[in-house]
Biopython code that builds the backbone (N, CA, C, O; Angstrom):
import numpy as np
from Bio.PDB.StructureBuilder import StructureBuilder

atoms = [
    (1, "MET", "N", (50.491, 32.657, 20.790)),
    (1, "MET", "CA", (49.236, 32.377, 20.999)),
    (1, "MET", "C", (48.867, 31.851, 22.396)),
    (1, "MET", "O", (49.507, 30.907, 22.858)),
    (2, "GLU", "N", (47.812, 32.448, 23.128)),
    (2, "GLU", "CA", (47.622, 32.277, 24.447)),
    (2, "GLU", "C", (46.748, 30.947, 24.551)),
    (2, "GLU", "O", (45.948, 30.596, 23.684)),
    (3, "THR", "N", (47.009, 30.263, 25.720)),
    (3, "THR", "CA", (46.132, 29.020, 25.792)),
    (3, "THR", "C", (45.561, 28.924, 27.284)),
    (3, "THR", "O", (46.069, 29.586, 28.188)),
    (4, "LYS", "N", (44.582, 28.146, 27.473)),
    (4, "LYS", "CA", (44.111, 28.051, 28.774)),
    (4, "LYS", "C", (43.589, 26.559, 29.023)),
    (4, "LYS", "O", (43.066, 25.920, 28.110)),
    (5, "VAL", "N", (43.737, 26.110, 30.136)),
    (5, "VAL", "CA", (43.475, 24.676, 30.569)),
    (5, "VAL", "C", (41.981, 24.671, 30.871)),
    (5, "VAL", "O", (41.513, 25.611, 31.513)),
    (6, "CYS", "N", (41.224, 23.706, 30.464)),
    (6, "CYS", "CA", (39.798, 23.554, 30.541)),
    (6, "CYS", "C", (39.652, 22.803, 31.981)),
    (6, "CYS", "O", (40.268, 21.784, 32.293)),
    (7, "LYS", "N", (38.764, 23.469, 32.758)),
    (7, "LYS", "CA", (38.476, 22.671, 34.046)),
    (7, "LYS", "C", (37.665, 21.437, 33.856)),
    (7, "LYS", "O", (37.656, 20.597, 34.757)),
    (8, "GLY", "N", (36.968, 21.249, 32.736)),
    (8, "GLY", "CA", (36.170, 20.041, 32.592)),
    (8, "GLY", "C", (36.957, 18.827, 32.040)),
    (8, "GLY", "O", (36.980, 17.759, 32.652)),
    (9, "CYS", "N", (37.556, 19.007, 30.946)),
    (9, "CYS", "CA", (38.304, 18.023, 30.302)),
    (9, "CYS", "C", (39.911, 18.006, 30.462)),
    (9, "CYS", "O", (40.566, 17.012, 30.147)),
    (10, "GLY", "N", (40.448, 19.084, 30.933)),
    (10, "GLY", "CA", (41.841, 19.260, 31.394)),
    (10, "GLY", "C", (42.766, 19.351, 30.155)),
    (10, "GLY", "O", (43.984, 19.195, 30.244)),
    (11, "ARG", "N", (42.063, 19.634, 28.893)),
    (11, "ARG", "CA", (42.949, 19.943, 27.775)),
    (11, "ARG", "C", (43.384, 21.476, 27.763)),
    (11, "ARG", "O", (42.686, 22.385, 28.211)),
    (12, "GLU", "N", (44.709, 21.635, 27.155)),
    (12, "GLU", "CA", (45.130, 23.092, 26.977)),
    (12, "GLU", "C", (44.634, 23.373, 25.555)),
    (12, "GLU", "O", (44.925, 22.652, 24.601)),
    (13, "LEU", "N", (43.878, 24.448, 25.475)),
    (13, "LEU", "CA", (43.132, 24.869, 24.248)),
    (13, "LEU", "C", (43.592, 26.425, 24.055)),
    (13, "LEU", "O", (44.076, 27.112, 24.954)),
    (14, "PRO", "N", (43.369, 26.818, 22.819)),
    (14, "PRO", "CA", (43.434, 28.318, 22.520)),
    (14, "PRO", "C", (42.397, 28.976, 23.127)),
    (14, "PRO", "O", (41.331, 28.379, 23.282)),
    (15, "LEU", "N", (42.561, 30.354, 23.575)),
    (15, "LEU", "CA", (41.588, 31.101, 24.095)),
    (15, "LEU", "C", (40.221, 31.190, 23.418)),
    (15, "LEU", "O", (39.196, 31.418, 24.060)),
    (16, "ASP", "N", (40.246, 31.000, 22.091)),
    (16, "ASP", "CA", (39.094, 31.295, 21.361)),
    (16, "ASP", "C", (38.140, 29.999, 21.555)),
    (16, "ASP", "O", (36.987, 29.971, 21.125)),
    (17, "GLU", "N", (38.654, 29.100, 22.141)),
    (17, "GLU", "CA", (37.918, 27.789, 22.475)),
    (17, "GLU", "C", (37.046, 27.924, 23.831)),
    (17, "GLU", "O", (36.355, 27.006, 24.275)),
    (18, "PHE", "N", (37.175, 29.179, 24.414)),
    (18, "PHE", "CA", (36.575, 29.399, 25.657)),
    (18, "PHE", "C", (35.464, 30.779, 25.328)),
    (18, "PHE", "O", (35.874, 31.832, 24.840)),
    (19, "ALA", "N", (34.388, 30.595, 25.603)),
    (19, "ALA", "CA", (33.441, 31.639, 25.633)),
    (19, "ALA", "C", (33.646, 32.796, 26.506)),
    (19, "ALA", "O", (34.115, 32.618, 27.631)),
    (20, "MET", "N", (33.337, 33.972, 26.088)),
    (20, "MET", "CA", (33.529, 35.049, 26.960)),
    (20, "MET", "C", (32.140, 35.250, 28.011)),
    (20, "MET", "O", (30.999, 35.207, 27.552)),
    (21, "ILE", "N", (32.383, 35.442, 29.270)),
    (21, "ILE", "CA", (31.171, 35.738, 30.050)),
    (21, "ILE", "C", (31.375, 36.897, 30.853)),
    (21, "ILE", "O", (32.505, 37.363, 30.996)),
    (22, "THR", "N", (30.317, 37.425, 31.413)),
    (22, "THR", "CA", (30.369, 38.719, 32.134)),
    (22, "THR", "C", (30.209, 38.249, 33.526)),
    (22, "THR", "O", (29.287, 37.468, 33.758)),
    (23, "THR", "N", (30.979, 38.622, 34.465)),
    (23, "THR", "CA", (31.008, 38.334, 35.919)),
    (23, "THR", "C", (29.913, 39.207, 36.615)),
    (23, "THR", "O", (29.498, 40.205, 36.026)),
    (24, "ARG", "N", (29.484, 38.903, 37.715)),
    (24, "ARG", "CA", (28.487, 39.880, 38.526)),
    (24, "ARG", "C", (28.949, 41.332, 38.541)),
    (24, "ARG", "O", (28.138, 42.258, 38.540)),
    (25, "GLY", "N", (30.174, 41.499, 38.553)),
    (25, "GLY", "CA", (30.797, 42.881, 38.750)),
    (25, "GLY", "C", (30.928, 43.631, 37.412)),
    (25, "GLY", "O", (31.466, 44.736, 37.358)),
    (26, "GLY", "N", (30.410, 42.989, 36.308)),
    (26, "GLY", "CA", (30.411, 43.421, 35.080)),
    (26, "GLY", "C", (31.671, 43.242, 34.203)),
    (26, "GLY", "O", (31.731, 43.719, 33.070)),
    (27, "GLU", "N", (32.619, 42.576, 34.736)),
    (27, "GLU", "CA", (33.972, 42.293, 34.001)),
    (27, "GLU", "C", (33.717, 41.207, 32.966)),
    (27, "GLU", "O", (32.826, 40.370, 33.115)),
    (28, "LYS", "N", (34.495, 41.246, 31.954)),
    (28, "LYS", "CA", (34.362, 40.221, 30.921)),
    (28, "LYS", "C", (35.482, 39.381, 30.926)),
    (28, "LYS", "O", (36.605, 39.836, 30.708)),
    (29, "VAL", "N", (35.259, 38.089, 31.177)),
    (29, "VAL", "CA", (36.363, 36.982, 31.403)),
    (29, "VAL", "C", (36.060, 35.920, 30.487)),
    (29, "VAL", "O", (35.004, 35.832, 29.862)),
    (30, "ARG", "N", (37.118, 35.037, 30.421)),
    (30, "ARG", "CA", (36.898, 33.716, 29.541)),
    (30, "ARG", "C", (36.370, 32.695, 30.582)),
    (30, "ARG", "O", (36.858, 32.639, 31.710)),
    (31, "ASN", "N", (35.328, 31.865, 30.161)),
    (31, "ASN", "CA", (34.718, 30.967, 30.871)),
    (31, "ASN", "C", (35.846, 29.795, 31.263)),
    (31, "ASN", "O", (36.802, 29.631, 30.505)),
    (32, "GLY", "N", (35.722, 29.093, 32.313)),
    (32, "GLY", "CA", (36.632, 28.193, 32.755)),
    (32, "GLY", "C", (36.565, 26.779, 32.052)),
    (32, "GLY", "O", (37.417, 25.910, 32.240)),
    (33, "TYR", "N", (35.385, 26.622, 31.160)),
    (33, "TYR", "CA", (35.308, 25.375, 30.736)),
    (33, "TYR", "C", (35.220, 25.631, 29.090)),
    (33, "TYR", "O", (34.764, 26.693, 28.664)),
    (34, "CYS", "N", (35.612, 24.751, 28.343)),
    (34, "CYS", "CA", (35.780, 24.998, 26.916)),
    (34, "CYS", "C", (34.472, 24.815, 26.272)),
    (34, "CYS", "O", (33.601, 24.289, 26.965)),
    (35, "LYS", "N", (34.198, 25.137, 25.136)),
    (35, "LYS", "CA", (32.857, 25.257, 24.469)),
    (35, "LYS", "C", (32.351, 23.746, 24.265)),
    (35, "LYS", "O", (31.154, 23.462, 24.241)),
    (36, "ASP", "N", (33.339, 22.846, 24.127)),
    (36, "ASP", "CA", (32.972, 21.403, 23.840)),
    (36, "ASP", "C", (32.328, 20.765, 25.245)),
    (36, "ASP", "O", (31.378, 19.984, 25.282)),
    (37, "CYS", "N", (33.046, 21.264, 26.354)),
    (37, "CYS", "CA", (32.513, 20.674, 27.482)),
    (37, "CYS", "C", (31.118, 21.387, 27.941)),
    (37, "CYS", "O", (30.277, 20.762, 28.587)),
    (38, "ILE", "N", (30.959, 22.609, 27.592)),
    (38, "ILE", "CA", (29.710, 23.285, 27.725)),
    (38, "ILE", "C", (28.637, 22.636, 26.889)),
    (38, "ILE", "O", (27.538, 22.375, 27.378)),
    (39, "THR", "N", (28.954, 22.358, 25.577)),
    (39, "THR", "CA", (27.851, 21.711, 24.848)),
    (39, "THR", "C", (27.514, 20.335, 25.343)),
    (39, "THR", "O", (26.347, 19.949, 25.284)),
    (40, "GLN", "N", (28.537, 19.514, 25.865)),
    (40, "GLN", "CA", (28.293, 18.153, 26.272)),
    (40, "GLN", "C", (27.563, 18.223, 27.619)),
    (40, "GLN", "O", (26.783, 17.309, 27.886)),
    (41, "LYS", "N", (27.749, 19.256, 28.517)),
    (41, "LYS", "CA", (26.934, 19.285, 29.728)),
    (41, "LYS", "C", (25.616, 19.747, 29.424)),
    (41, "LYS", "O", (24.681, 19.231, 30.037)),
    (42, "ARG", "N", (25.380, 20.678, 28.535)),
    (42, "ARG", "CA", (23.969, 21.067, 27.890)),
    (42, "ARG", "C", (23.179, 19.916, 27.497)),
    (42, "ARG", "O", (22.016, 19.758, 27.868)),
    (43, "LEU", "N", (23.798, 19.129, 26.761)),
    (43, "LEU", "CA", (23.135, 17.977, 26.075)),
    (43, "LEU", "C", (22.796, 16.965, 27.235)),
    (43, "LEU", "O", (21.746, 16.325, 27.189)),
    (44, "ALA", "N", (23.664, 16.827, 28.247)),
    (44, "ALA", "CA", (23.436, 15.762, 29.235)),
    (44, "ALA", "C", (22.301, 16.376, 30.104)),
    (44, "ALA", "O", (21.405, 15.623, 30.488)),
    (45, "THR", "N", (22.280, 17.636, 30.423)),
    (45, "THR", "CA", (21.148, 18.221, 31.089)),
    (45, "THR", "C", (19.829, 18.031, 30.482)),
    (45, "THR", "O", (18.842, 17.769, 31.169)),
    (46, "ARG", "N", (19.783, 18.179, 28.989)),
    (46, "ARG", "CA", (18.570, 18.129, 28.361)),
    (46, "ARG", "C", (18.218, 16.638, 28.395)),
    (46, "ARG", "O", (17.028, 16.405, 28.609)),
    (47, "ALA", "N", (18.968, 15.662, 28.236)),
    (47, "ALA", "CA", (18.652, 14.401, 28.326)),
    (47, "ALA", "C", (18.219, 13.878, 29.805)),
    (47, "ALA", "O", (17.301, 13.065, 29.921)),
    (48, "ASN", "N", (18.828, 14.316, 30.773)),
    (48, "ASN", "CA", (18.340, 14.001, 32.054)),
    (48, "ASN", "C", (16.936, 14.663, 32.278)),
    (48, "ASN", "O", (16.119, 13.994, 32.910)),
    (49, "ASN", "N", (16.530, 16.023, 31.786)),
    (49, "ASN", "CA", (15.341, 16.637, 31.822)),
    (49, "ASN", "C", (14.208, 15.873, 31.104)),
    (49, "ASN", "O", (13.034, 15.811, 31.468)),
    (50, "ALA", "N", (14.791, 15.282, 29.976)),
    (50, "ALA", "CA", (13.848, 14.605, 29.286)),
    (50, "ALA", "C", (13.472, 13.209, 29.930)),
    (50, "ALA", "O", (12.313, 12.793, 29.910)),
    (51, "LYS", "N", (14.434, 12.569, 30.456)),
    (51, "LYS", "CA", (14.176, 11.267, 31.062)),
    (51, "LYS", "C", (13.438, 11.444, 32.345)),
    (51, "LYS", "O", (12.733, 10.513, 32.734)),
    (52, "ALA", "N", (13.534, 12.662, 33.121)),
    (52, "ALA", "CA", (12.851, 12.945, 34.267)),
    (52, "ALA", "C", (11.395, 13.134, 33.922)),
    (52, "ALA", "O", (10.524, 12.690, 34.669)),
    (53, "LYS", "N", (11.071, 13.868, 32.662)),
    (53, "LYS", "CA", (9.675, 14.129, 32.327)),
    (53, "LYS", "C", (9.063, 12.695, 31.743)),
    (53, "LYS", "O", (7.855, 12.488, 31.854)),
    (54, "GLU", "N", (9.847, 11.807, 31.178)),
    (54, "GLU", "CA", (9.240, 10.683, 30.841)),
    (54, "GLU", "C", (8.857, 9.901, 31.981)),
    (54, "GLU", "O", (7.755, 9.353, 31.945)),
    (55, "VAL", "N", (9.565, 9.766, 32.949)),
    (55, "VAL", "CA", (9.381, 9.079, 34.316)),
    (55, "VAL", "C", (8.204, 9.594, 34.973)),
    (55, "VAL", "O", (7.365, 8.861, 35.494)),
    (56, "GLU", "N", (8.131, 11.020, 34.945)),
    (56, "GLU", "CA", (7.001, 11.668, 35.708)),
    (56, "GLU", "C", (5.692, 11.352, 34.836)),
    (56, "GLU", "O", (4.654, 11.002, 35.397)),
    (57, "LEU", "N", (5.769, 11.473, 33.607)),
    (57, "LEU", "CA", (4.625, 11.127, 32.607)),
    (57, "LEU", "C", (4.060, 9.667, 32.906)),
    (57, "LEU", "O", (2.875, 9.379, 33.069)),
    (58, "GLY", "N", (5.113, 8.838, 32.941)),
    (58, "GLY", "CA", (4.753, 7.402, 33.122)),
    (58, "GLY", "C", (3.939, 7.205, 34.498)),
    (58, "GLY", "O", (2.948, 6.486, 34.625)),
    (59, "GLN", "N", (4.510, 7.935, 35.443)),
    (59, "GLN", "CA", (3.868, 7.764, 36.895)),
    (59, "GLN", "C", (2.502, 8.312, 36.668)),
    (59, "GLN", "O", (1.549, 7.622, 37.030)),
    (60, "LYS", "N", (2.276, 9.554, 36.073)),
    (60, "LYS", "CA", (0.806, 9.827, 35.789)),
    (60, "LYS", "C", (-0.019, 9.083, 35.069)),
    (60, "LYS", "O", (-1.227, 9.061, 35.306)),
    (61, "VAL", "N", (0.556, 8.369, 34.082)),
    (61, "VAL", "CA", (-0.314, 7.322, 33.387)),
    (61, "VAL", "C", (-0.581, 6.217, 34.348)),
    (61, "VAL", "O", (-1.719, 5.752, 34.414)),
    (62, "GLU", "N", (0.348, 5.776, 35.072)),
    (62, "GLU", "CA", (-0.106, 4.502, 35.930)),
    (62, "GLU", "C", (-1.068, 5.212, 37.048)),
    (62, "GLU", "O", (-1.927, 4.432, 37.460)),
    (63, "ASP", "N", (-1.110, 6.396, 37.577)),
    (63, "ASP", "CA", (-1.951, 6.758, 38.544)),
    (63, "ASP", "C", (-3.342, 6.919, 37.794)),
    (63, "ASP", "O", (-4.389, 6.696, 38.402)),
    (64, "ALA", "N", (-3.334, 7.339, 36.370)),
    (64, "ALA", "CA", (-4.518, 7.530, 35.732)),
    (64, "ALA", "C", (-5.300, 6.215, 35.578)),
    (64, "ALA", "O", (-6.529, 6.159, 35.602)),
    (65, "ARG", "N", (-4.494, 5.182, 35.422)),
    (65, "ARG", "CA", (-5.054, 3.827, 35.110)),
    (65, "ARG", "C", (-5.831, 3.019, 36.363)),
    (65, "ARG", "O", (-6.597, 2.059, 36.281)),
    (66, "LYS", "N", (-5.392, 3.699, 37.473)),
    (66, "LYS", "CA", (-5.962, 3.057, 38.789)),
    (66, "LYS", "C", (-7.125, 3.976, 38.953)),
    (66, "LYS", "O", (-7.720, 3.607, 39.965)),
    (67, "LEU", "N", (-7.686, 4.947, 38.449)),
    (67, "LEU", "CA", (-8.785, 5.712, 38.628)),
    (67, "LEU", "C", (-10.052, 5.112, 38.145)),
    (67, "LEU", "O", (-9.954, 4.279, 37.244)),
    (68, "ARG", "N", (-10.976, 5.345, 38.507)),
    (68, "ARG", "CA", (-12.399, 4.649, 38.036)),
    (68, "ARG", "C", (-13.197, 5.916, 37.987)),
    (68, "ARG", "O", (-12.894, 6.928, 38.620)),
    (69, "LEU", "N", (-14.362, 5.786, 37.103)),
    (69, "LEU", "CA", (-15.086, 6.876, 36.969)),
    (69, "LEU", "C", (-15.977, 7.093, 38.120)),
    (69, "LEU", "O", (-16.563, 8.161, 38.294)),
    (70, "SER", "N", (-16.081, 6.042, 38.934)),
    (70, "SER", "CA", (-17.023, 6.310, 40.335)),
    (70, "SER", "C", (-16.166, 7.081, 41.240)),
    (70, "SER", "O", (-16.626, 7.447, 42.322)),
    (71, "ASP", "N", (-14.809, 7.399, 40.858)),
    (71, "ASP", "CA", (-14.054, 8.219, 41.662)),
    (71, "ASP", "C", (-14.338, 9.685, 41.551)),
    (71, "ASP", "O", (-13.907, 10.504, 42.363)),
    (72, "PHE", "N", (-15.183, 10.029, 40.367)),
    (72, "PHE", "CA", (-15.341, 11.475, 40.141)),
    (72, "PHE", "C", (-16.834, 11.758, 40.313)),
    (72, "PHE", "O", (-17.724, 10.917, 40.192)),
    (73, "SER", "N", (-16.996, 13.072, 40.615)),
    (73, "SER", "CA", (-18.374, 13.646, 40.702)),
    (73, "SER", "C", (-19.089, 13.795, 39.273)),
    (73, "SER", "O", (-18.335, 13.956, 38.314)),
    (74, "PRO", "N", (-20.202, 13.765, 39.085)),
    (74, "PRO", "CA", (-20.803, 14.181, 37.697)),
    (74, "PRO", "C", (-20.193, 15.519, 37.362)),
    (74, "PRO", "O", (-19.665, 15.613, 36.254)),
    (75, "ARG", "N", (-20.191, 16.545, 38.144)),
    (75, "ARG", "CA", (-19.825, 17.789, 37.900)),
    (75, "ARG", "C", (-18.160, 17.707, 37.234)),
    (75, "ARG", "O", (-17.862, 18.321, 36.210)),
    (76, "GLU", "N", (-17.203, 16.881, 37.975)),
    (76, "GLU", "CA", (-15.893, 16.752, 37.438)),
    (76, "GLU", "C", (-15.859, 16.194, 36.252)),
    (76, "GLU", "O", (-14.952, 16.557, 35.504)),
    (77, "LEU", "N", (-16.806, 15.196, 35.782)),
    (77, "LEU", "CA", (-16.786, 14.467, 34.536)),
    (77, "LEU", "C", (-17.227, 15.444, 33.476)),
    (77, "LEU", "O", (-16.650, 15.464, 32.389)),
    (78, "MET", "N", (-18.171, 16.208, 33.734)),
    (78, "MET", "CA", (-18.766, 17.137, 32.867)),
    (78, "MET", "C", (-17.801, 18.156, 32.593)),
    (78, "MET", "O", (-17.604, 18.355, 31.394)),
    (79, "GLU", "N", (-17.080, 18.926, 33.489)),
    (79, "GLU", "CA", (-15.870, 19.710, 33.174)),
    (79, "GLU", "C", (-14.882, 19.091, 32.473)),
    (79, "GLU", "O", (-14.399, 19.751, 31.553)),
    (80, "GLU", "N", (-14.422, 17.915, 32.678)),
    (80, "GLU", "CA", (-13.369, 17.235, 31.692)),
    (80, "GLU", "C", (-13.703, 17.147, 30.389)),
    (80, "GLU", "O", (-12.911, 17.488, 29.510)),
    (81, "LEU", "N", (-14.984, 16.653, 30.117)),
    (81, "LEU", "CA", (-15.631, 16.623, 28.874)),
    (81, "LEU", "C", (-15.562, 18.017, 28.047)),
    (81, "LEU", "O", (-15.214, 18.069, 26.868)),
    (82, "ALA", "N", (-15.936, 19.122, 28.814)),
    (82, "ALA", "CA", (-15.835, 20.306, 28.238)),
    (82, "ALA", "C", (-14.389, 20.828, 28.102)),
    (82, "ALA", "O", (-14.071, 21.556, 27.162)),
    (83, "ARG", "N", (-13.613, 20.484, 28.955)),
    (83, "ARG", "CA", (-12.129, 20.804, 28.686)),
    (83, "ARG", "C", (-11.653, 20.212, 27.537)),
    (83, "ARG", "O", (-10.755, 20.782, 26.919)),
    (84, "ARG", "N", (-12.157, 19.037, 27.098)),
    (84, "ARG", "CA", (-11.639, 18.251, 25.959)),
    (84, "ARG", "C", (-12.372, 18.793, 24.596)),
    (84, "ARG", "O", (-12.083, 18.325, 23.495)),
    (85, "GLY", "N", (-13.290, 19.764, 24.765)),
    (85, "GLY", "CA", (-13.788, 20.158, 23.609)),
    (85, "GLY", "C", (-15.079, 19.715, 23.181)),
    (85, "GLY", "O", (-15.552, 20.100, 22.112)),
    (86, "TYR", "N", (-15.791, 18.784, 24.087)),
    (86, "TYR", "CA", (-17.080, 18.399, 23.741)),
    (86, "TYR", "C", (-18.012, 19.418, 23.907)),
    (86, "TYR", "O", (-17.865, 20.254, 24.798)),
    (87, "LYS", "N", (-19.085, 19.438, 23.036)),
    (87, "LYS", "CA", (-20.215, 20.471, 23.137)),
    (87, "LYS", "C", (-21.620, 19.736, 23.101)),
    (87, "LYS", "O", (-21.764, 18.569, 22.738)),
    (88, "GLY", "N", (-22.572, 20.523, 23.498)),
    (88, "GLY", "CA", (-23.841, 20.064, 23.432)),
    (88, "GLY", "C", (-24.589, 19.802, 24.818)),
    (88, "GLY", "O", (-24.166, 20.364, 25.828)),
    (89, "LYS", "N", (-25.627, 19.007, 24.872)),
    (89, "LYS", "CA", (-26.228, 18.920, 26.229)),
    (89, "LYS", "C", (-25.916, 17.389, 26.563)),
    (89, "LYS", "O", (-25.886, 16.478, 25.735)),
    (90, "LEU", "N", (-25.665, 17.271, 28.091)),
    (90, "LEU", "CA", (-25.416, 16.131, 28.544)),
    (90, "LEU", "C", (-26.574, 15.782, 29.516)),
    (90, "LEU", "O", (-26.923, 16.621, 30.347)),
    (91, "THR", "N", (-27.164, 14.603, 29.443)),
    (91, "THR", "CA", (-28.142, 14.091, 30.429)),
    (91, "THR", "C", (-27.707, 12.808, 31.067)),
    (91, "THR", "O", (-27.363, 11.812, 30.431)),
    (92, "PHE", "N", (-27.750, 12.910, 32.424)),
    (92, "PHE", "CA", (-27.439, 11.870, 33.156)),
    (92, "PHE", "C", (-28.499, 11.421, 34.286)),
    (92, "PHE", "O", (-29.229, 12.296, 34.751)),
    (93, "VAL", "N", (-28.591, 10.354, 34.656)),
    (93, "VAL", "CA", (-29.542, 9.982, 35.622)),
    (93, "VAL", "C", (-28.803, 9.301, 36.613)),
    (93, "VAL", "O", (-27.931, 8.486, 36.307)),
    (94, "GLU", "N", (-29.107, 9.594, 37.843)),
    (94, "GLU", "CA", (-28.592, 9.190, 39.188)),
    (94, "GLU", "C", (-29.417, 8.208, 39.822)),
    (94, "GLU", "O", (-30.585, 8.516, 40.062)),
    (95, "VAL", "N", (-28.997, 7.085, 40.127)),
    (95, "VAL", "CA", (-29.638, 5.984, 40.689)),
    (95, "VAL", "C", (-29.408, 5.938, 42.325)),
    (95, "VAL", "O", (-28.283, 5.953, 42.826)),
    (96, "HIS", "N", (-30.504, 5.885, 43.006)),
    (96, "HIS", "CA", (-30.391, 5.892, 44.413)),
    (96, "HIS", "C", (-31.247, 4.610, 44.827)),
    (96, "HIS", "O", (-32.415, 4.378, 44.512)),
    (97, "THR", "N", (-30.388, 3.830, 45.610)),
    (97, "THR", "CA", (-30.781, 2.588, 46.235)),
    (97, "THR", "C", (-31.181, 2.738, 47.713)),
    (97, "THR", "O", (-30.399, 3.107, 48.589)),
    (98, "ILE", "N", (-32.306, 2.461, 47.882)),
    (98, "ILE", "CA", (-32.800, 2.748, 49.522)),
    (98, "ILE", "C", (-33.410, 1.298, 49.975)),
    (98, "ILE", "O", (-34.463, 0.859, 49.512)),
    (99, "ASP", "N", (-32.687, 0.681, 50.847)),
    (99, "ASP", "CA", (-33.049, -0.525, 51.455)),
    (99, "ASP", "C", (-34.030, -0.266, 52.622)),
    (99, "ASP", "O", (-33.608, 0.081, 53.725)),
    (100, "ILE", "N", (-35.437, -0.450, 52.345)),
    (100, "ILE", "CA", (-36.614, -0.169, 53.135)),
    (100, "ILE", "C", (-36.691, -1.338, 54.243)),
    (100, "ILE", "O", (-37.504, -1.164, 55.150)),
    (101, "GLN", "N", (-35.945, -2.471, 54.248)),
    (101, "GLN", "CA", (-36.090, -3.445, 55.153)),
    (101, "GLN", "C", (-35.586, -2.988, 56.641)),
    (101, "GLN", "O", (-36.054, -3.506, 57.655)),
    (102, "ASN", "N", (-34.789, -2.174, 56.666)),
    (102, "ASN", "CA", (-34.136, -1.660, 57.784)),
    (102, "ASN", "C", (-35.010, -0.490, 58.512)),
    (102, "ASN", "O", (-34.570, 0.059, 59.523)),
    (103, "PHE", "N", (-36.192, -0.158, 57.983)),
    (103, "PHE", "CA", (-36.901, 0.829, 58.693)),
    (103, "PHE", "C", (-37.925, 0.210, 59.639)),
    (103, "PHE", "O", (-38.634, 0.933, 60.340)),
]
sb = StructureBuilder()
sb.init_structure("model")
sb.init_model(0)
sb.init_chain("A")
sb.init_seg("    ")
for serial, (resi, resn, name, xyz) in enumerate(atoms, 1):
    if name == "N":
        sb.init_residue(resn, " ", resi, " ")
    sb.init_atom(name, np.array(xyz, "f"), 0.0, 1.0, " ", f" {name:<3s}", serial, name[0])
structure = sb.get_structure()
């Protein structure tokens, strides 16, 4: 029974514990890492990606909390309502204050 040493964990395992891969030249060879190490690496990568997305989402939430309605134009607010599925007519009144004491 042929064996191979895993580059990841250093264990000597039977060849069937190593997946077959195709090189760029089209040659089929055994992977240098055992199936267990590949699985652990894949799970770690997924966990890291999930953590990164969570941090990114947290930052977006913090940024959104800093925004005020006055930061947006009426058109931007109407587009956001339409994007969220609101339908119908929207009426708004703009208030303009003019100080006539300076004329």
